[in-house]
Structure formats: structure tokens, C-alpha cells
N, C-alpha and C positions, 0 to 999 in steps of 0.2 A: 504494500500500500504506500502510495506516494505521500509526501508531506501535505500537499494540497488536499488530498482525499481525507487524510487524518484530521486536518484542521477543520474542514467542512463538516465532517460527521461529529467532531467534538463540539463545534458551535451549535449544531442542530440538537445534540444531546442537551446542552445547557438551555437552549431556547424552548425545548419541549417541557422542561421542568418535570412535574409529576404527572404528566399526561398519561391516561390509561393506555396500556399496550405499547408503551414507548419503545420497548426493545424490539417488538415486531416491526414497528415503523422504521427504526434505525437499520435493522437488517435488510429491509426492502430497499431503503435508500442507499445502503452500502453497495448493493448490487448495481443500481443505476449509476451511482457515482463512479464506480470502478469501470463500467462499460464506457462512460463518457471519457474517462481518463485514458483508456486505451485508444479511443477514437482520436483524441487530441494528439497523442504521442508525446515525444520528448519536448517539453516546454518548461520555461521557468515556472516555479511553483506558484508565484503570485499571479502569473498569466493564466495558468491552469485553473487556479481557484476562481478567478473572475469568469472564465468560460463555463465552469460548472454552474456558477450562480446564474449566468445568462440562460442556461438550459433548464435548470430546475427552479430558479428563484433563490433568494438568499435564505439562510437557515431561519431567520426571523420571520420571513414571509411564509415559509412552509409551516412553521409552528403556529402562526396566526390562522392559517387555513384549517389546520387540524383542531385548533381551539374552538373555531366556529362550528365545527362538526361534532363536537363532543356531546351536544344535546340531541343528536340524531341517534337514537337507540335502535337496535335491531327489532325490538318488539313494536316500537312505534311505526317503523317502516313496514313491518310485516302486516300489522293490522290496517294500515293505510291501504295497501293493495288488496287485502282480503275484503275489507269493507267496500272498496270501490267495485270489486267483482260482484259482491253480494247485492250492491245497489243496482248494478246492471240487470241482474236477474229479477230483483223486486220490481224495477221499472218495467221490464218486459212482461212480468206476470200481471201487473196492474193494467198495462196497455191491452194485453190479451183479454183480460176479464171485461174491461170497458167495451172493447170491440164486440164481444160476443153477447153482452147483456144489455147494452145501451145503444140506441141508434143516434149517436152523436156524430154530426158530420165531420167535426175537426178530428175526432178519433179515427174515423174511417179514412180520412185523407192521410194521416200519419201512417196508418196500417198499410194502405195501398202502396205508399211510397217506399216503405220498408221492405215489403214483400217483392217489390220490383228490383231490389238491389241486393240480393243475397250474397253475391260475390264481394261486394263492397263491405258488407257487414263482416264477412270472414276476414278480409284484409285489415279492417280496423281492429278486429280482435287480436290478430297476429301482432299488430303494432303495440297493443296493450301489453301483451306478454313479453315482447321484446324490450319494451320500456321497463318492465319489472326487473328483468335481468340487468339491463343497463344501469338503472339507479342503484341496485345493490352492488354491482361491480364498482361503480364510481364512488359510492359512499364507504364501502367496507374493504375494497381491494381484495387481496389474496385471502383475507380472512372470511370472505362472504360466501364461499361456495356451498358450505354446509347449510348456511342460513338460507341461501337461494333455494336449495332443494326442499327444505322444510316449508318455506313460504309457498313454493309452487304447489306442493301436494295439499296444503291447507286451502289454498285459493281455488284449486280445481275441483274441490268437493261439490259445489253447486252444479258444475258442468256434468259431472258423472251422475249425480242424482237425477237431474233433468233428462239425461240421455237414457238412463234405465227406466224412468217413468214412461218415457215416450216409446222405447223399444218394446216394453212389456205391456203397452197400452193401458197403463194405470191412470192416464189422463186422456181426455178425449182428443184424438189426433185431428178431428175436424176443426178444433179451435184454431189450429195453426195453418189452415189452408189459405192460399195456395203455396205458402212457404215450405210446408213440410212434405216435400216430395221424396221419393226413394233416392234420386241422385243427390239431393241436398243432405239427407240423412247420412248417406255413405261418405259424402264430402266432409261432414262434421266429424265422423268417426276417424277418418284419415287425418284430418287437420288436428284433432285432439292428440293423436300420436306424435305430431310434429311440434306441439307447443313447448315441450321441455327443451328440445334442441334449439328452438328459436330463443327461449329464455337464456340458454347457455351462450349463444352467440352474442346476445345483448350484454350478458355479464362480462364476457371477455373484452368486448369493446369498451364498456365502462371501466373495467379494470385498467386498461391501457391509459385511459384518461385520468385515472385517479392519482397518478404521479406527475 
């Protein structure tokens, strides 16, 4: 380890103070600092230190970013996404109920427009799951993979419940016409299998931007 690397990490250590998981943060930055040092090659230590700062920010700036994120807890993030997914299902259930039991023109307009764009609905839902992985990767870095897996399986429970209720005809399928066609059901099953890989891609992207 060069003098510039040592000085940068030492200053980062001091700037982080008593921050939770400080050792994990230092280990992660040690890898990135070393990679940058190798890219720079043989340079004066003061020059190398400045170039590391230009790439990563100063130790004080890095510590400030982490201190701002200390209030972001895994539980809070988890329930944010779980709650949002549940709200989507509640909203859909309410809209379905209103459409089938009340002859309100504005509800029919919304329903007709939604049933005309099933592919767009699927695409938007993929974006939601990709965003879930991205936010966890960006907020928690390499420490977030296990948390991502747990959050994903909790969040997907409403999807699996609705899918089973529909497949086993425990809810009237006529309620969802013309949206609920055989091709659309098969598309939903296939897409559900791809939700976790989409989450994982989002997580890796967010993880890269976390440093």
C-alpha cells in the first residue's frame, strides 16, 4: 500500500468516527483506492492523493454522505417497498370491485384504458422491481444482498397469493375480463420468474453507484 493510499484511508477512518459498520466501509474503500492507485501508476504521493480525492471525493465528503444515510435503516426501506407493492394490489382490488359493482363512468374509463395496455403494465412493474434492487444496492452496497433477497420474497407474497387465487378460480375470473386472458396469465407467470433476476441487476447497478 502506497503512502497516498494509507493517508487517504487513515483520514477516512478519522472522518467516519463511530459510524456503524465503519470497518466494512473502510474495507470496501480500500479496494477502490488500491484499484485507482494502480491505474495512476508511479506518481508523487501528494499527486496520487489528490487524484484519489478527485475520483472518490475527499474523506470528509465521503463521511458526510454516509452520515446522511445513517437514518436509512434496512427495515424502513424494506417496509417502504413492501407497503408500496401492497398499495398497488389494494388499489387494483378497489378498482376491480368498483368496476364490477358500480356503473360509474370514470371507473369504466380507467378500467378500459388499463385493460388496453397490459404490456405497459408489465413493463412498469418490471421497473418497480428493478428500482427495488437499485435502491438497496445504492443504499447498502455489498452488505445489501441478503437484505434484497429477504425484501423480495416478502414483497412478492401478494403476487403469489393473487396468482393462486386466480389459477384455482377462488375469485371470479370474469371480474378481470378482458385483461385476464390465457396469454396474459402465462405472461404473468413467466414474468414472475424473471422478477428476482431483474431485482438483482438493479442491485448490482446501484451497488456500483454506491461508491
